[in-house]
BALOBA-1460 file (C-alpha; in Angstrom, 3 decimals):
// residues 381
<rec num="1" residu="m" x="-20.414" y="-21.087" z="7.889"/>
<rec num="2" residu="t" x="-19.486" y="-22.199" z="4.395"/>
<rec num="3" residu="h" x="-18.094" y="-19.456" z="2.149"/>
<rec num="4" residu="i" x="-16.978" y="-19.464" z="-1.456"/>
<rec num="5" residu="l" x="-13.644" y="-17.801" z="-2.095"/>
<rec num="6" residu="m" x="-14.259" y="-15.734" z="-5.211"/>
<rec num="7" residu="h" x="-11.868" y="-14.137" z="-7.695"/>
<rec num="8" residu="k" x="-14.045" y="-11.567" z="-9.390"/>
<rec num="9" residu="r" x="-16.847" y="-13.741" z="-10.860"/>
<rec num="10" residu="l" x="-14.947" y="-17.032" z="-10.568"/>
<rec num="11" residu="e" x="-15.607" y="-19.546" z="-7.769"/>
<rec num="12" residu="v" x="-12.129" y="-20.583" z="-6.561"/>
<rec num="13" residu="a" x="-12.680" y="-22.666" z="-3.420"/>
<rec num="14" residu="s" x="-15.156" y="-23.661" z="-0.735"/>
<rec num="15" residu="v" x="-14.020" y="-22.864" z="2.825"/>
<rec num="16" residu="e" x="-15.416" y="-22.932" z="6.349"/>
<rec num="17" residu="v" x="-15.202" y="-19.655" z="8.273"/>
<rec num="18" residu="d" x="-15.692" y="-19.232" z="12.015"/>
<rec num="19" residu="d" x="-18.408" y="-16.570" z="12.324"/>
<rec num="20" residu="v" x="-17.268" y="-15.524" z="15.806"/>
<rec num="21" residu="m" x="-13.503" y="-15.260" z="15.285"/>
<rec num="22" residu="g" x="-13.489" y="-14.633" z="11.539"/>
<rec num="23" residu="v" x="-10.838" y="-17.287" z="10.871"/>
<rec num="24" residu="i" x="-10.816" y="-19.929" z="8.148"/>
<rec num="25" residu="l" x="-11.227" y="-23.356" z="9.738"/>
<rec num="26" residu="r" x="-11.108" y="-25.636" z="6.728"/>
<rec num="27" residu="i" x="-10.685" y="-25.743" z="2.965"/>
<rec num="28" residu="n" x="-13.487" y="-27.999" z="1.732"/>
<rec num="29" residu="e" x="-12.653" y="-28.071" z="-1.958"/>
<rec num="30" residu="i" x="-10.565" y="-26.139" z="-4.474"/>
<rec num="31" residu="f" x="-12.294" y="-25.587" z="-7.802"/>
<rec num="32" residu="v" x="-9.692" y="-23.530" z="-9.718"/>
<rec num="33" residu="p" x="-6.197" y="-24.034" z="-8.231"/>
<rec num="34" residu="a" x="-4.492" y="-21.424" z="-10.455"/>
<rec num="35" residu="h" x="-6.661" y="-18.668" z="-8.976"/>
<rec num="36" residu="m" x="-5.835" y="-19.343" z="-5.332"/>
<rec num="37" residu="p" x="-4.181" y="-16.278" z="-3.728"/>
<rec num="38" residu="l" x="-0.529" y="-16.116" z="-4.735"/>
<rec num="39" residu="g" x="1.708" y="-17.867" z="-2.211"/>
<rec num="40" residu="v" x="-1.075" y="-20.143" z="-0.944"/>
<rec num="41" residu="p" x="-0.637" y="-23.741" z="-2.145"/>
<rec num="42" residu="p" x="-3.691" y="-25.116" z="-4.000"/>
<rec num="43" residu="e" x="-4.194" y="-27.886" z="-1.436"/>
<rec num="44" residu="t" x="-6.527" y="-28.748" z="1.448"/>
<rec num="45" residu="t" x="-3.670" y="-29.460" z="3.871"/>
<rec num="46" residu="v" x="-3.202" y="-27.938" z="7.320"/>
<rec num="47" residu="n" x="-0.337" y="-25.810" z="5.999"/>
<rec num="48" residu="a" x="-2.497" y="-24.490" z="3.162"/>
<rec num="49" residu="i" x="-5.227" y="-23.553" z="5.658"/>
<rec num="50" residu="k" x="-2.617" y="-21.726" z="7.762"/>
<rec num="51" residu="l" x="-1.297" y="-19.779" z="4.772"/>
<rec num="52" residu="l" x="-4.801" y="-18.969" z="3.515"/>
<rec num="53" residu="n" x="-5.634" y="-17.634" z="6.990"/>
<rec num="54" residu="e" x="-2.521" y="-15.463" z="6.938"/>
<rec num="55" residu="w" x="-3.612" y="-14.074" z="3.583"/>
<rec num="56" residu="w" x="-7.203" y="-13.521" z="4.741"/>
<rec num="57" residu="q" x="-6.329" y="-11.864" z="8.042"/>
<rec num="58" residu="g" x="-3.644" y="-9.846" z="6.273"/>
<rec num="59" residu="r" x="-6.479" y="-8.130" z="4.389"/>
<rec num="60" residu="a" x="-7.774" y="-6.641" z="7.645"/>
<rec num="61" residu="i" x="-6.801" y="-3.249" z="9.018"/>
<rec num="62" residu="p" x="-3.518" y="-3.812" z="10.888"/>
<rec num="63" residu="a" x="-3.528" y="-3.539" z="14.675"/>
<rec num="64" residu="s" x="-0.848" y="-0.837" z="14.396"/>
<rec num="65" residu="r" x="-3.242" y="1.575" z="12.619"/>
<rec num="66" residu="s" x="-3.383" y="4.912" z="14.405"/>
<rec num="67" residu="g" x="-6.782" y="5.415" z="16.037"/>
<rec num="68" residu="l" x="-7.956" y="1.845" z="15.386"/>
<rec num="69" residu="r" x="-9.137" y="1.120" z="18.930"/>
<rec num="70" residu="e" x="-11.312" y="4.240" z="18.983"/>
<rec num="71" residu="a" x="-12.656" y="3.396" z="15.517"/>
<rec num="72" residu="l" x="-13.660" y="-0.122" z="16.587"/>
<rec num="73" residu="e" x="-15.520" y="1.339" z="19.564"/>
<rec num="74" residu="i" x="-17.444" y="3.668" z="17.258"/>
<rec num="75" residu="l" x="-18.230" y="0.799" z="14.893"/>
<rec num="76" residu="k" x="-19.059" y="-1.577" z="17.782"/>
<rec num="77" residu="i" x="-16.773" y="-4.260" z="16.360"/>
<rec num="78" residu="s" x="-14.329" y="-6.186" z="18.560"/>
<rec num="79" residu="s" x="-11.701" y="-6.976" z="15.929"/>
<rec num="80" residu="p" x="-10.624" y="-5.603" z="12.514"/>
<rec num="81" residu="v" x="-10.749" y="-9.174" z="11.155"/>
<rec num="82" residu="l" x="-14.503" y="-9.217" z="11.789"/>
<rec num="83" residu="l" x="-14.848" y="-6.129" z="9.574"/>
<rec num="84" residu="l" x="-13.777" y="-8.279" z="6.634"/>
<rec num="85" residu="e" x="-17.016" y="-10.259" z="6.759"/>
<rec num="86" residu="k" x="-19.056" y="-7.045" z="6.739"/>
<rec num="87" residu="c" x="-17.739" y="-6.139" z="3.281"/>
<rec num="88" residu="y" x="-17.181" y="-9.741" z="2.092"/>
<rec num="89" residu="g" x="-13.447" y="-9.013" z="2.030"/>
<rec num="90" residu="l" x="-13.881" y="-6.715" z="-0.965"/>
<rec num="91" residu="s" x="-11.000" y="-4.382" z="-1.686"/>
<rec num="92" residu="l" x="-9.924" y="-1.621" z="-4.072"/>
<rec num="93" residu="s" x="-6.545" y="-3.321" z="-4.535"/>
<rec num="94" residu="d" x="-7.569" y="-6.696" z="-5.941"/>
<rec num="95" residu="h" x="-10.613" y="-8.746" z="-6.948"/>
<rec num="96" residu="y" x="-10.809" y="-11.424" z="-4.243"/>
<rec num="97" residu="w" x="-13.824" y="-11.689" z="-1.949"/>
<rec num="98" residu="m" x="-15.753" y="-14.176" z="0.189"/>
<rec num="99" residu="r" x="-19.339" y="-15.031" z="-0.736"/>
<rec num="100" residu="p" x="-21.475" y="-16.762" z="1.914"/>
<rec num="101" residu="a" x="-22.634" y="-19.991" z="0.287"/>
<rec num="102" residu="n" x="-26.247" y="-19.266" z="1.249"/>
<rec num="103" residu="k" x="-26.304" y="-15.839" z="-0.460"/>
<rec num="104" residu="d" x="-26.795" y="-15.096" z="-4.139"/>
<rec num="105" residu="l" x="-24.351" y="-12.196" z="-4.490"/>
<rec num="106" residu="q" x="-22.926" y="-10.997" z="-7.788"/>
<rec num="107" residu="w" x="-19.560" y="-9.299" z="-8.269"/>
<rec num="108" residu="d" x="-20.964" y="-6.739" z="-10.699"/>
<rec num="109" residu="k" x="-23.481" y="-5.503" z="-8.132"/>
<rec num="110" residu="i" x="-21.279" y="-5.307" z="-5.028"/>
<rec num="111" residu="n" x="-17.648" y="-4.568" z="-6.037"/>
<rec num="112" residu="f" x="-16.314" y="-1.202" z="-4.909"/>
<rec num="113" residu="f" x="-14.757" y="-0.319" z="-8.262"/>
<rec num="114" residu="e" x="-18.173" y="0.173" z="-9.863"/>
<rec num="115" residu="n" x="-20.609" y="0.536" z="-6.956"/>
<rec num="116" residu="p" x="-20.998" y="3.116" z="-4.171"/>
<rec num="117" residu="f" x="-19.770" y="2.453" z="-0.651"/>
<rec num="118" residu="s" x="-20.214" y="3.952" z="2.797"/>
<rec num="119" residu="d" x="-18.031" y="6.695" z="4.302"/>
<rec num="120" residu="d" x="-18.871" y="5.567" z="7.847"/>
<rec num="121" residu="v" x="-15.862" y="3.303" z="8.434"/>
<rec num="122" residu="g" x="-13.475" y="5.883" z="6.972"/>
<rec num="123" residu="n" x="-14.939" y="8.587" z="9.203"/>
<rec num="124" residu="a" x="-14.577" y="6.313" z="12.249"/>
<rec num="125" residu="l" x="-10.929" y="5.675" z="11.392"/>
<rec num="126" residu="f" x="-10.435" y="9.445" z="11.602"/>
<rec num="127" residu="g" x="-12.240" y="9.554" z="14.938"/>
<rec num="128" residu="h" x="-15.713" y="10.691" z="13.838"/>
<rec num="129" residu="d" x="-19.016" y="8.958" z="14.554"/>
<rec num="130" residu="s" x="-21.418" y="9.080" z="11.582"/>
<rec num="131" residu="g" x="-24.450" y="8.314" z="13.753"/>
<rec num="132" residu="k" x="-26.658" y="5.394" z="14.740"/>
<rec num="133" residu="n" x="-27.222" y="3.704" z="11.373"/>
<rec num="134" residu="i" x="-23.592" y="2.980" z="10.511"/>
<rec num="135" residu="s" x="-22.928" y="1.018" z="7.332"/>
<rec num="136" residu="l" x="-19.894" y="-1.273" z="7.361"/>
<rec num="137" residu="s" x="-19.816" y="-1.828" z="3.591"/>
<rec num="138" residu="s" x="-16.533" y="-0.110" z="2.804"/>
<rec num="139" residu="p" x="-13.135" y="-0.729" z="1.194"/>
<rec num="140" residu="d" x="-11.655" y="0.874" z="4.317"/>
<rec num="141" residu="n" x="-12.181" y="-2.510" z="6.009"/>
<rec num="142" residu="t" x="-9.365" y="-3.921" z="3.846"/>
<rec num="143" residu="s" x="-6.945" y="-0.971" z="3.787"/>
<rec num="144" residu="d" x="-3.330" y="-1.590" z="4.818"/>
<rec num="145" residu="g" x="-0.803" y="0.570" z="6.674"/>
<rec num="146" residu="w" x="-0.446" y="2.292" z="10.042"/>
<rec num="147" residu="l" x="-1.407" y="5.859" z="9.099"/>
<rec num="148" residu="k" x="-4.991" y="7.066" z="9.184"/>
<rec num="149" residu="k" x="-6.572" y="6.726" z="5.742"/>
<rec num="150" residu="k" x="-9.909" y="6.371" z="4.002"/>
<rec num="151" residu="w" x="-11.367" y="5.873" z="0.537"/>
<rec num="152" residu="k" x="-13.664" y="8.437" z="-1.064"/>
<rec num="153" residu="i" x="-15.523" y="8.642" z="-4.348"/>
<rec num="154" residu="a" x="-14.769" y="11.982" z="-6.012"/>
<rec num="155" residu="e" x="-16.215" y="12.740" z="-9.445"/>
<rec num="156" residu="g" x="-16.645" y="9.025" z="-10.020"/>
<rec num="157" residu="k" x="-13.016" y="8.224" z="-9.131"/>
<rec num="158" residu="r" x="-11.838" y="6.131" z="-6.179"/>
<rec num="159" residu="v" x="-9.416" y="8.300" z="-4.199"/>
<rec num="160" residu="l" x="-7.374" y="7.358" z="-1.129"/>
<rec num="161" residu="l" x="-6.954" y="10.097" z="1.486"/>
<rec num="162" residu="k" x="-4.116" y="9.599" z="3.944"/>
<rec num="163" residu="g" x="-2.891" y="11.588" z="6.925"/>
<rec num="164" residu="g" x="0.482" y="12.024" z="8.571"/>
<rec num="165" residu="s" x="2.007" y="11.368" z="11.974"/>
<rec num="166" residu="p" x="3.054" y="13.701" z="14.789"/>
<rec num="167" residu="v" x="4.747" y="16.030" z="15.110"/>
<rec num="168" residu="y" x="5.092" y="17.435" z="11.594"/>
<rec num="169" residu="h" x="2.468" y="15.367" z="9.716"/>
<rec num="170" residu="q" x="4.963" y="15.480" z="6.879"/>
<rec num="171" residu="e" x="4.098" y="12.219" z="5.086"/>
<rec num="172" residu="p" x="1.487" y="13.784" z="2.748"/>
<rec num="173" residu="d" x="4.014" y="16.401" z="1.598"/>
<rec num="174" residu="n" x="6.618" y="13.693" z="1.012"/>
<rec num="175" residu="e" x="4.156" y="11.874" z="-1.267"/>
<rec num="176" residu="v" x="3.736" y="15.028" z="-3.347"/>
<rec num="177" residu="l" x="7.508" y="15.549" z="-3.466"/>
<rec num="178" residu="a" x="7.995" y="11.935" z="-4.625"/>
<rec num="179" residu="t" x="5.396" y="12.592" z="-7.326"/>
<rec num="180" residu="a" x="7.337" y="15.650" z="-8.503"/>
<rec num="181" residu="i" x="10.664" y="13.793" z="-8.574"/>
<rec num="182" residu="m" x="9.293" y="10.794" z="-10.469"/>
<rec num="183" residu="e" x="7.393" y="13.004" z="-12.901"/>
<rec num="184" residu="r" x="10.663" y="14.744" z="-13.777"/>
<rec num="185" residu="l" x="12.516" y="11.429" z="-14.151"/>
<rec num="186" residu="a" x="9.706" y="9.768" z="-16.176"/>
<rec num="187" residu="i" x="9.281" y="6.987" z="-13.588"/>
<rec num="188" residu="p" x="5.851" y="5.266" z="-13.488"/>
<rec num="189" residu="h" x="4.240" y="6.391" z="-10.249"/>
<rec num="190" residu="a" x="1.026" y="7.018" z="-8.381"/>
<rec num="191" residu="v" x="0.105" y="10.714" z="-8.455"/>
<rec num="192" residu="y" x="-0.442" y="12.446" z="-5.115"/>
<rec num="193" residu="c" x="-1.699" y="15.916" z="-4.265"/>
<rec num="194" residu="i" x="-2.468" y="17.757" z="-1.019"/>
<rec num="195" residu="v" x="-6.017" y="18.305" z="0.188"/>
<rec num="196" residu="h" x="-7.199" y="20.109" z="3.300"/>
<rec num="197" residu="e" x="-10.363" y="18.549" z="4.681"/>
<rec num="198" residu="k" x="-12.451" y="20.400" z="7.243"/>
<rec num="199" residu="r" x="-14.765" y="18.438" z="9.519"/>
<rec num="200" residu="q" x="-16.366" y="19.452" z="12.812"/>
<rec num="201" residu="g" x="-14.057" y="22.440" z="13.166"/>
<rec num="202" residu="e" x="-10.921" y="20.393" z="12.500"/>
<rec num="203" residu="e" x="-8.760" y="20.835" z="9.405"/>
<rec num="204" residu="r" x="-6.727" y="17.859" z="8.208"/>
<rec num="205" residu="h" x="-3.624" y="18.016" z="6.021"/>
<rec num="206" residu="l" x="-3.928" y="14.927" z="3.795"/>
<rec num="207" residu="s" x="-2.515" y="13.383" z="0.656"/>
<rec num="208" residu="a" x="-4.909" y="12.260" z="-2.063"/>
<rec num="209" residu="c" x="-4.178" y="9.579" z="-4.655"/>
<rec num="210" residu="e" x="-6.450" y="8.071" z="-7.290"/>
<rec num="211" residu="d" x="-6.616" y="4.275" z="-7.289"/>
<rec num="212" residu="f" x="-4.251" y="2.874" z="-9.943"/>
<rec num="213" residu="v" x="-6.053" y="-0.497" z="-9.872"/>
<rec num="214" residu="d" x="-9.244" y="-0.964" z="-11.894"/>
<rec num="215" residu="t" x="-11.650" y="-3.659" z="-13.050"/>
<rec num="216" residu="n" x="-9.024" y="-5.112" z="-15.393"/>
<rec num="217" residu="s" x="-6.023" y="-5.151" z="-13.061"/>
<rec num="218" residu="e" x="-5.089" y="-6.011" z="-9.498"/>
<rec num="219" residu="l" x="-2.161" y="-5.353" z="-7.198"/>
<rec num="220" residu="v" x="-0.192" y="-8.334" z="-5.926"/>
<rec num="221" residu="s" x="2.065" y="-7.274" z="-3.067"/>
<rec num="222" residu="a" x="5.763" y="-8.030" z="-3.104"/>
<rec num="223" residu="w" x="5.224" y="-10.163" z="-0.013"/>
<rec num="224" residu="r" x="2.796" y="-12.456" z="-1.860"/>
<rec num="225" residu="i" x="5.354" y="-12.778" z="-4.652"/>
<rec num="226" residu="y" x="8.138" y="-13.448" z="-2.147"/>
<rec num="227" residu="c" x="6.083" y="-16.292" z="-0.622"/>
<rec num="228" residu="t" x="5.675" y="-18.242" z="-3.874"/>
<rec num="229" residu="k" x="8.656" y="-20.481" z="-3.068"/>
<rec num="230" residu="k" x="11.209" y="-21.203" z="-0.357"/>
<rec num="231" residu="p" x="14.449" y="-19.200" z="-0.486"/>
<rec num="232" residu="e" x="17.688" y="-20.936" z="-1.308"/>
<rec num="233" residu="p" x="19.860" y="-21.329" z="1.842"/>
<rec num="234" residu="k" x="22.290" y="-18.499" z="1.060"/>
<rec num="235" residu="a" x="20.057" y="-16.285" z="-1.096"/>
<rec num="236" residu="t" x="19.636" y="-12.659" z="-0.031"/>
<rec num="237" residu="y" x="16.186" y="-11.082" z="0.182"/>
<rec num="238" residu="y" x="16.863" y="-9.312" z="-3.106"/>
<rec num="239" residu="e" x="18.133" y="-12.418" z="-4.901"/>
<rec num="240" residu="h" x="15.168" y="-14.474" z="-3.763"/>
<rec num="241" residu="f" x="12.644" y="-11.835" z="-4.760"/>
<rec num="242" residu="i" x="14.157" y="-11.363" z="-8.213"/>
<rec num="243" residu="s" x="14.154" y="-15.147" z="-8.662"/>
<rec num="244" residu="c" x="10.450" y="-15.296" z="-7.763"/>
<rec num="245" residu="c" x="9.631" y="-12.519" z="-10.233"/>
<rec num="246" residu="k" x="11.491" y="-14.255" z="-13.037"/>
<rec num="247" residu="d" x="9.850" y="-17.620" z="-12.279"/>
<rec num="248" residu="l" x="6.450" y="-15.938" z="-12.478"/>
<rec num="249" residu="g" x="7.345" y="-14.111" z="-15.674"/>
<rec num="250" residu="i" x="6.832" y="-10.561" z="-14.354"/>
<rec num="251" residu="p" x="8.326" y="-8.203" z="-16.980"/>
<rec num="252" residu="g" x="10.426" y="-5.083" z="-16.366"/>
<rec num="253" residu="v" x="11.626" y="-5.971" z="-12.876"/>
<rec num="254" residu="d" x="15.282" y="-4.882" z="-13.214"/>
<rec num="255" residu="d" x="14.421" y="-1.432" z="-14.564"/>
<rec num="256" residu="f" x="11.779" y="-1.001" z="-11.895"/>
<rec num="257" residu="f" x="14.144" y="-1.697" z="-9.012"/>
<rec num="258" residu="d" x="16.800" y="0.628" z="-10.414"/>
<rec num="259" residu="r" x="14.245" y="3.407" z="-10.268"/>
<rec num="260" residu="m" x="12.528" y="2.561" z="-6.989"/>
<rec num="261" residu="l" x="15.805" y="2.154" z="-5.101"/>
<rec num="262" residu="t" x="17.105" y="5.399" z="-6.610"/>
<rec num="263" residu="v" x="14.070" y="7.380" z="-5.455"/>
<rec num="264" residu="d" x="14.200" y="5.734" z="-2.022"/>
<rec num="265" residu="f" x="17.884" y="6.639" z="-1.681"/>
<rec num="266" residu="i" x="17.348" y="10.259" z="-2.665"/>
<rec num="267" residu="m" x="14.414" y="10.652" z="-0.309"/>
<rec num="268" residu="v" x="15.873" y="8.476" z="2.491"/>
<rec num="269" residu="n" x="12.778" y="6.258" z="2.559"/>
<rec num="270" residu="a" x="12.704" y="4.503" z="5.940"/>
<rec num="271" residu="d" x="9.840" y="2.085" z="5.321"/>
<rec num="272" residu="r" x="9.796" y="0.522" z="1.845"/>
<rec num="273" residu="h" x="8.487" y="-2.803" z="3.106"/>
<rec num="274" residu="f" x="7.219" y="-5.794" z="1.100"/>
<rec num="275" residu="n" x="3.610" y="-4.609" z="1.294"/>
<rec num="276" residu="n" x="4.044" y="-1.182" z="-0.310"/>
<rec num="277" residu="f" x="5.351" y="-2.236" z="-3.680"/>
<rec num="278" residu="g" x="4.424" y="-5.078" z="-5.976"/>
<rec num="279" residu="a" x="3.169" y="-6.015" z="-9.431"/>
<rec num="280" residu="l" x="-0.029" y="-5.738" z="-11.452"/>
<rec num="281" residu="r" x="-1.770" y="-8.631" z="-13.161"/>
<rec num="282" residu="n" x="-5.000" y="-9.298" z="-15.027"/>
<rec num="283" residu="p" x="-7.416" y="-10.931" z="-12.532"/>
<rec num="284" residu="e" x="-9.114" y="-13.045" z="-15.182"/>
<rec num="285" residu="t" x="-6.213" y="-14.280" z="-17.342"/>
<rec num="286" residu="l" x="-3.583" y="-14.031" z="-14.536"/>
<rec num="287" residu="e" x="-1.242" y="-12.454" z="-17.094"/>
<rec num="288" residu="w" x="1.359" y="-10.190" z="-15.501"/>
<rec num="289" residu="i" x="1.186" y="-6.566" z="-16.602"/>
<rec num="290" residu="g" x="4.402" y="-5.498" z="-14.862"/>
<rec num="291" residu="p" x="5.573" y="-3.775" z="-11.676"/>
<rec num="292" residu="a" x="3.003" y="-1.528" z="-10.037"/>
<rec num="293" residu="p" x="3.660" y="2.206" z="-10.248"/>
<rec num="294" residu="i" x="5.695" y="3.393" z="-7.284"/>
<rec num="295" residu="f" x="3.455" y="4.473" z="-4.403"/>
<rec num="296" residu="d" x="3.545" y="5.071" z="-0.645"/>
<rec num="297" residu="t" x="6.775" y="7.036" z="-0.250"/>
<rec num="298" residu="g" x="5.558" y="9.150" z="2.666"/>
<rec num="299" residu="t" x="7.851" y="7.767" z="5.380"/>
<rec num="300" residu="s" x="10.802" y="9.628" z="3.891"/>
<rec num="301" residu="m" x="12.793" y="12.852" z="4.282"/>
<rec num="302" residu="w" x="13.341" y="12.476" z="8.039"/>
<rec num="303" residu="y" x="9.553" y="12.693" z="8.527"/>
<rec num="304" residu="d" x="9.827" y="11.837" z="12.243"/>
<rec num="305" residu="q" x="13.108" y="13.598" z="13.048"/>
<rec num="306" residu="v" x="13.700" y="17.025" z="14.559"/>
<rec num="307" residu="n" x="15.778" y="19.462" z="12.523"/>
<rec num="308" residu="e" x="18.931" y="18.807" z="14.504"/>
<rec num="309" residu="r" x="18.907" y="15.153" z="13.460"/>
<rec num="310" residu="i" x="18.684" y="15.786" z="9.712"/>
<rec num="311" residu="h" x="22.099" y="14.967" z="8.269"/>
<rec num="312" residu="p" x="21.886" y="14.030" z="4.573"/>
<rec num="313" residu="e" x="25.491" y="12.863" z="4.431"/>
<rec num="314" residu="w" x="24.975" y="10.305" z="7.200"/>
<rec num="315" residu="d" x="23.954" y="6.758" z="6.369"/>
<rec num="316" residu="a" x="20.322" y="5.921" z="7.105"/>
<rec num="317" residu="k" x="18.180" y="2.893" z="7.737"/>
<rec num="318" residu="s" x="16.525" y="1.315" z="4.724"/>
<rec num="319" residu="k" x="14.172" y="-1.466" z="3.652"/>
<rec num="320" residu="p" x="13.308" y="-3.977" z="2.254"/>
<rec num="321" residu="f" x="16.472" y="-5.689" z="1.068"/>
<rec num="322" residu="v" x="19.360" y="-4.209" z="3.067"/>
<rec num="323" residu="a" x="19.361" y="-2.384" z="6.405"/>
<rec num="324" residu="k" x="21.355" y="0.682" z="5.242"/>
<rec num="325" residu="h" x="20.825" y="2.910" z="2.209"/>
<rec num="326" residu="s" x="24.540" y="3.003" z="1.420"/>
<rec num="327" residu="r" x="24.472" y="-0.779" z="0.922"/>
<rec num="328" residu="q" x="21.043" y="-1.001" z="-0.679"/>
<rec num="329" residu="k" x="22.134" y="1.584" z="-3.261"/>
<rec num="330" residu="k" x="24.648" y="-0.974" z="-4.553"/>
<rec num="331" residu="l" x="21.734" y="-3.086" z="-5.808"/>
<rec num="332" residu="i" x="21.075" y="-0.444" z="-8.472"/>
<rec num="333" residu="k" x="22.388" y="-2.012" z="-11.680"/>
<rec num="334" residu="s" x="22.358" y="1.050" z="-13.892"/>
<rec num="335" residu="l" x="21.896" y="4.813" z="-13.676"/>
<rec num="336" residu="d" x="22.137" y="5.351" z="-17.435"/>
<rec num="337" residu="w" x="18.465" y="6.363" z="-17.416"/>
<rec num="338" residu="f" x="18.996" y="8.973" z="-14.667"/>
<rec num="339" residu="k" x="19.010" y="12.510" z="-16.100"/>
<rec num="340" residu="a" x="20.369" y="14.783" z="-13.377"/>
<rec num="341" residu="e" x="19.365" y="17.907" z="-15.301"/>
<rec num="342" residu="a" x="15.738" y="16.831" z="-15.009"/>
<rec num="343" residu="l" x="15.980" y="17.608" z="-11.293"/>
<rec num="344" residu="d" x="17.208" y="21.164" z="-11.780"/>
<rec num="345" residu="g" x="15.110" y="23.363" z="-9.496"/>
<rec num="346" residu="i" x="13.765" y="20.461" z="-7.425"/>
<rec num="347" residu="k" x="15.238" y="22.070" z="-4.294"/>
<rec num="348" residu="e" x="13.024" y="25.108" z="-4.741"/>
<rec num="349" residu="e" x="10.028" y="22.979" z="-5.681"/>
<rec num="350" residu="a" x="10.488" y="20.926" z="-2.501"/>
<rec num="351" residu="a" x="10.467" y="24.068" z="-0.370"/>
<rec num="352" residu="s" x="7.279" y="25.178" z="-2.106"/>
<rec num="353" residu="i" x="5.599" y="21.799" z="-1.496"/>
<rec num="354" residu="y" x="6.413" y="21.861" z="2.209"/>
<rec num="355" residu="s" x="5.069" y="25.427" z="2.516"/>
<rec num="356" residu="s" x="1.476" y="24.097" z="2.376"/>
<rec num="357" residu="n" x="1.997" y="22.440" z="5.780"/>
<rec num="358" residu="h" x="1.727" y="24.969" z="8.631"/>
<rec num="359" residu="l" x="3.613" y="22.585" z="10.943"/>
<rec num="360" residu="i" x="6.746" y="22.872" z="8.781"/>
<rec num="361" residu="n" x="8.294" y="26.280" z="9.345"/>
<rec num="362" residu="a" x="10.713" y="28.170" z="7.093"/>
<rec num="363" residu="e" x="13.789" y="26.786" z="8.866"/>
<rec num="364" residu="r" x="12.686" y="23.156" z="8.399"/>
<rec num="365" residu="r" x="11.712" y="23.806" z="4.762"/>
<rec num="366" residu="k" x="15.187" y="25.126" z="4.091"/>
<rec num="367" residu="i" x="16.865" y="22.187" z="5.855"/>
<rec num="368" residu="l" x="14.748" y="19.584" z="4.024"/>
<rec num="369" residu="s" x="15.134" y="21.091" z="0.555"/>
<rec num="370" residu="s" x="18.902" y="21.482" z="1.002"/>
<rec num="371" residu="a" x="19.154" y="17.906" z="2.295"/>
<rec num="372" residu="l" x="17.326" y="16.646" z="-0.797"/>
<rec num="373" residu="d" x="19.817" y="18.479" z="-3.017"/>
<rec num="374" residu="t" x="22.694" y="16.905" z="-1.092"/>
<rec num="375" residu="r" x="21.239" y="13.396" z="-1.445"/>
<rec num="376" residu="i" x="21.089" y="13.803" z="-5.218"/>
<rec num="377" residu="k" x="24.753" y="14.829" z="-5.282"/>
<rec num="378" residu="i" x="25.719" y="11.856" z="-3.094"/>
<rec num="379" residu="l" x="23.878" y="9.507" z="-5.469"/>
<rec num="380" residu="l" x="25.793" y="10.845" z="-8.468"/>
<rec num="381" residu="e" x="29.133" y="10.643" z="-6.649"/>
């Protein structure tokens, strides 16, 4: 079937989509090359089709998502890619979508930023069946990441609820701790809090974060930025990414990385990959606003390690630029902005944050809060 790739209200390209597999078969015509998804060449070549497919299928729920197989059974859908068609690829992260050429759909009437959406897909992703008349119109169809999560509308705001992983389900608490640290250090960040949701006798310990993207901005992932050109033969991941940012004219990149890498070092973030940081731009003018506020710091603070394996003085694995935090820390160009006194009392605040999670006992709270204090001292040394 012929679809029109849309960027908000703008018709960008005409493409053919396989209705059974959900893949893009052909690019018929490109109307506005500048508005093609970043990293996809504005061409109708085989390579452009391949890259556009990677972008399109990358919008789907990843196969690694916890509970995905059970959710697909509830929703009676064979593949997460096929869920994209059910919501026209609409997202709460950007303004791209696919309009069937034979349908007269308008952005203002269907986008999730301004219109209601169903909770059914989100409930299924948490293992609950909403009943027979399930609606698949949901931004949950285009949510990234491996942890269980869902979008809700609360008091008119779009809020992302996200769970943790066994055995401690610590990721939500880590998000709140990251919020506290960055608030103290005046680092632009997404704000997280803890919510306890009860459903069918089960209580979930979740993080909640209001969407930092709106009708006048969109998130472009670091991976899309990284794919805008081929790396030089000997360029490191960091050098290539910085070069891409400067070619695109994204402001404030150096200061941003100093702060993001500092927070990731302190919290021993194990999974800062190219899809959980990025930059904001205006979807209509394509003008870059700057780096996105730091978000998704849950896979930190030895979230999946037993107490005996928490050693703050040991080196730890890191992403996205270098494999070890001790080496990645060297990419920080300046700590002149870092005010150590702003973190006075953060050890006690960390212990208080972890106390809301009944799976984290007093011994682990003490170990984690002391380890955080040690990481700050190591950074300053």
